LUMPAGU-116975 format. One line per field, with one value per residue (C-alpha): chain; x, y, z. Coordinates in Angstrom, 2 decimals, always signed. Example, Ala and Ser with C-alpha at 12.3 -4.5 7.8 and 13.67 -1.06 7.14 Angstrom:
2
unit	c(A_A) .
px	c(+12.30_+13.67) .
py	c(-4.50_-1.06) .
pz	c(+7.80_+7.14) .
***
This chain:
259
unit	c(A_A_A_A_A_A_A_A_A_A_A_A_A_A_A_A_A_A_A_A_A_A_A_A_A_A_A_A_A_A_A_A_A_A_A_A_A_A_A_A_A_A_A_A_A_A_A_A_A_A_A_A_A_A_A_A_A_A_A_A_A_A_A_A_A_A_A_A_A_A_A_A_A_A_A_A_A_A_A_A_A_A_A_A_A_A_A_A_A_A_A_A_A_A_A_A_A_A_A_A_A_A_A_A_A_A_A_A_A_A_A_A_A_A_A_A_A_A_A_A_A_A_A_A_A_A_A_A_A_A_A_A_A_A_A_A_A_A_A_A_A_A_A_A_A_A_A_A_A_A_A_A_A_A_A_A_A_A_A_A_A_A_A_A_A_A_A_A_A_A_A_A_A_A_A_A_A_A_A_A_A_A_A_A_A_A_A_A_A_A_A_A_A_A_A_A_A_A_A_A_A_A_A_A_A_A_A_A_A_A_A_A_A_A_A_A_A_A_A_A_A_A_A_A_A_A_A_A_A_A_A_A_A_A_A_A_A_A_A_A_A_A_A_A_A_A_A_A_A_A_A_A_A_A_A_A_A_A_A) .
px	c(+6.48_+7.33_+5.53_+4.05_+2.68_+0.95_-0.59_-1.94_-3.34_-4.93_-6.44_-7.36_-9.11_-11.31_-12.57_-13.43_-14.99_-17.37_-15.46_-14.16_-17.52_-17.26_-17.20_-16.08_-12.27_-9.57_-8.54_-5.54_-2.03_-0.99_-3.58_-3.06_+1.00_+0.18_-2.14_-0.19_+3.27_+5.23_+6.19_+3.98_+6.50_+5.50_+1.79_+2.11_+3.21_+0.27_-1.96_+0.21_-0.39_-4.29_-4.52_-2.63_-5.23_-8.00_-9.57_-9.09_-8.10_-6.46_-8.78_-6.99_-7.30_-9.53_-7.69_-7.85_-11.08_-12.55_-14.32_-16.69_-14.43_-16.37_-15.64_-16.24_-17.55_-15.37_-17.51_-14.98_-17.70_-18.13_-15.59_-15.80_-13.26_-12.24_-13.24_-16.78_-17.08_-15.37_-18.97_-21.20_-20.11_-19.37_-15.66_-13.35_-10.40_-7.82_-5.13_-1.75_+0.03_+3.54_+5.34_+4.13_+6.53_+7.20_+8.13_+9.47_+7.48_+10.72_+9.68_+8.77_+6.43_+4.82_+4.19_+2.49_+0.38_-0.20_+1.40_+3.53_+7.34_+8.63_+5.63_+5.72_+3.58_+2.85_+2.84_+1.32_+1.43_-1.02_-1.64_-5.47_-5.58_-9.30_-10.11_-7.01_-5.15_-2.86_-5.59_-4.75_-2.12_-2.78_-0.51_-1.82_+0.44_-1.39_-0.89_+0.52_-0.38_-4.03_-2.78_-0.73_-0.39_-1.16_-0.79_-0.06_-3.31_-5.75_-4.27_-5.32_-8.47_-10.29_-8.18_-11.51_-13.14_-10.30_-10.19_-14.05_-14.72_-12.17_-10.42_-13.49_-12.33_-15.27_-13.81_-16.05_-14.89_-11.83_-10.54_-9.51_-7.33_-7.97_-5.34_-3.63_-0.29_+2.46_+3.44_+6.48_+8.55_+7.02_+4.02_+5.34_+6.36_+3.14_+0.73_-0.14_-0.10_+0.48_+1.84_-0.32_+1.82_-0.44_-2.99_-5.49_-4.06_-6.66_-5.16_-7.22_-6.80_-9.06_-9.81_-11.93_-14.96_-12.89_-11.15_-7.92_-6.43_-5.31_-4.93_-3.43_-3.70_-2.70_-5.04_-3.35_-5.56_-5.65_-7.22_-9.91_-10.54_-12.58_-15.07_-14.64_-18.27_-19.73_-23.11_-23.71_-26.30_-26.39_-25.26_-25.48_-23.37_-19.70_-21.67_-20.71_-19.72_-16.72_-16.42_-12.42_-10.87_-8.88_-5.25_-4.47_-7.35_-5.69_-7.38_-10.47_-9.40_-9.39_-12.64_-15.40_-18.39_-19.85_-22.90) .
py	c(-15.50_-18.35_-21.53_-22.06_-18.38_-19.08_-21.61_-19.58_-17.33_-19.89_-21.02_-18.14_-16.88_-20.54_-19.78_-16.26_-17.52_-20.29_-23.09_-24.68_-23.01_-22.39_-26.07_-27.81_-29.37_-29.08_-31.58_-33.87_-32.23_-34.89_-34.60_-30.71_-32.07_-33.56_-30.93_-28.30_-30.55_-29.34_-30.56_-31.22_-29.23_-26.35_-26.73_-26.92_-23.98_-22.21_-23.71_-22.36_-18.76_-19.57_-20.52_-17.26_-15.19_-17.18_-18.86_-22.52_-24.68_-27.23_-30.46_-33.40_-36.48_-34.81_-32.57_-28.63_-26.83_-23.63_-21.58_-18.72_-15.29_-12.35_-8.66_-6.61_-3.20_-0.34_+2.90_+5.40_+8.51_+7.56_+7.89_+4.34_+2.70_-1.10_-2.42_-0.94_-2.13_-5.77_-5.54_-4.87_-7.10_-10.04_-10.52_-13.03_-10.30_-10.59_-7.31_-7.79_-4.27_-4.27_-0.98_+1.59_+4.61_+8.54_+10.49_+14.54_+15.47_+16.52_+18.48_+15.07_+13.53_+16.91_+17.06_+13.72_+14.02_+17.47_+18.16_+21.01_+20.24_+19.79_+18.14_+15.18_+12.13_+8.88_+5.69_+3.28_+0.47_-2.42_-5.71_-7.05_-10.13_-11.26_-14.70_-16.24_-13.65_-10.52_-7.94_-4.05_-2.84_+0.10_+3.32_+5.81_+9.41_+10.90_+13.70_+13.73_+17.37_+15.59_+11.96_+11.87_+8.63_+5.52_+1.54_-1.79_-3.12_+0.24_+0.06_-3.63_-3.29_-0.02_+3.35_+4.89_+3.78_+4.93_+8.37_+9.24_+7.44_+7.74_+11.32_+12.54_+13.58_+14.81_+13.53_+15.17_+14.94_+13.58_+14.29_+11.16_+10.44_+7.19_+6.04_+2.52_+2.01_-0.21_-2.68_-1.80_-3.45_-3.35_-3.91_-8.06_-8.78_-7.60_-8.64_-11.72_-10.30_-13.25_-11.91_-9.11_-5.86_-3.25_-2.33_+0.19_+3.15_+5.45_+8.26_+10.25_+13.66_+13.31_+15.96_+16.79_+19.69_+22.36_+21.79_+20.82_+17.65_+15.18_+11.95_+11.16_+7.82_+5.39_+1.83_-0.53_-2.60_-5.88_-5.28_-8.25_-8.59_-5.17_-2.88_+0.46_+2.54_+5.81_+7.01_+9.97_+12.86_+15.90_+19.14_+21.80_+24.23_+23.37_+24.79_+24.89_+21.31_+21.92_+24.06_+24.52_+26.59_+24.49_+26.28_+24.94_+24.50_+20.92_+19.84_+20.36_+16.67_+14.69_+15.81_+12.97_+14.25_+12.17_+11.10) .
pz	c(-24.63_-22.61_-23.17_-19.60_-20.26_-23.99_-22.00_-19.10_-21.83_-23.88_-20.75_-19.22_-22.68_-22.51_-18.58_-19.73_-23.02_-20.95_-22.61_-19.11_-17.23_-13.42_-11.36_-14.49_-13.69_-16.78_-18.77_-16.68_-16.88_-19.11_-21.59_-21.50_-21.96_-24.98_-26.48_-25.84_-26.54_-23.49_-20.12_-17.51_-15.58_-18.10_-17.67_-13.98_-14.01_-16.01_-13.36_-11.09_-12.50_-13.23_-9.25_-8.46_-10.29_-8.56_-11.26_-10.40_-7.31_-6.88_-5.80_-4.18_-6.25_-8.18_-10.70_-11.56_-11.30_-12.42_-9.77_-9.27_-10.35_-9.20_-9.01_-5.89_-6.88_-5.75_-5.45_-6.60_-5.97_-2.57_+0.37_+1.95_+4.19_+3.02_+6.60_+5.42_+2.03_+3.50_+5.55_+3.26_+0.56_+3.32_+1.24_+3.19_+3.71_+5.69_+6.18_+6.93_+8.03_+6.85_+7.94_+10.06_+10.15_+10.74_+7.53_+6.97_+3.57_+1.17_-2.47_-4.15_-1.45_-1.25_-4.75_-4.55_-0.92_-1.07_+2.19_+2.83_+2.63_+6.56_+7.39_+9.21_+8.52_+9.17_+6.55_+6.35_+4.36_+4.57_+2.16_+1.71_+1.23_-0.75_-1.01_-0.64_-2.83_-2.44_-3.79_-2.44_-1.53_+0.49_+1.28_+3.58_+4.72_+7.64_+9.35_+12.90_+14.05_+13.55_+14.30_+16.99_+17.50_+15.64_+16.81_+14.20_+16.03_+14.68_+11.20_+10.83_+12.08_+11.19_+10.72_+9.91_+13.04_+15.47_+13.40_+13.71_+17.13_+19.11_+17.96_+16.92_+13.38_+10.89_+7.95_+4.69_+1.97_-1.45_-4.33_-6.12_-9.13_-10.74_-13.23_-14.95_-13.59_-14.32_-11.93_-9.82_-7.58_-4.52_-5.89_-7.64_-3.83_-2.04_-4.28_-5.86_-9.59_-11.87_-15.18_-14.86_-15.87_-14.85_-12.29_-10.99_-8.87_-6.74_-5.33_-2.76_-0.87_+2.37_+3.49_+7.31_+7.58_+8.34_+4.70_+6.06_+4.45_+6.86_+4.77_+1.41_+0.34_-2.77_-2.74_-5.56_-6.59_-9.21_-12.60_-12.08_-8.36_-8.66_-10.54_-10.20_-10.32_-10.11_-9.71_-12.27_-11.90_-14.58_-13.15_-15.05_-13.59_-10.64_-8.05_-4.51_-5.43_-2.54_-0.24_-0.31_-3.24_-5.71_-5.66_-8.94_-11.69_-12.93_-9.74_-11.58_-13.03_-9.65_-8.48_-8.00_-6.38_-2.88_-2.86) .
***
């Protein structure tokens, strides 16, 4: 581990334990430099990582201040659009549309998304910036048969509002899979990951009330920005959980009931 990474980890630990509380100022750079026996450039690199992770901010003429670091509750058992979460939690968020393109499904993409080979899909890549930090990377695949057109404006504002209000689609349920994944090259470019090597991946196959799949989404989230929650109620029998027929018993591992 490089020296600036060690300093970052040590200060991060002290912030999480309350040694440096919210609104406290960290010691000045020259004091940190003496404490860690490191150059000021090395200390600045560590402070930059803390700022990138949303733990501190630089106050002109005053120093580096610890700021409120909250997690956004992400309900995995509900079929909720990102913009609905933004409105509900009053989040300071911006969506950047990175790309919209058309794809023909090959065997590998079919295994990932659940769409049949040779189907034509829209792929929409969007970056979600929360509190000034690029925190979520959303990659959506939509059936072009069901969604004939899509615009950058729609992708930037609210995809589900367009699907439900304009296209009159009856969106019903989703099969979800939540995993901890290693970051890839695209994550490193489009997310403010700092020293993170892992993130949370939420993959969803989304169906209409007719049981027809129209969407596959992978949302890749910074670990510390979101808290993933579920509401569980005991059901002794798996009875009419979904109206669709699962073709593979392994799909049972993807089921998260929507309340």
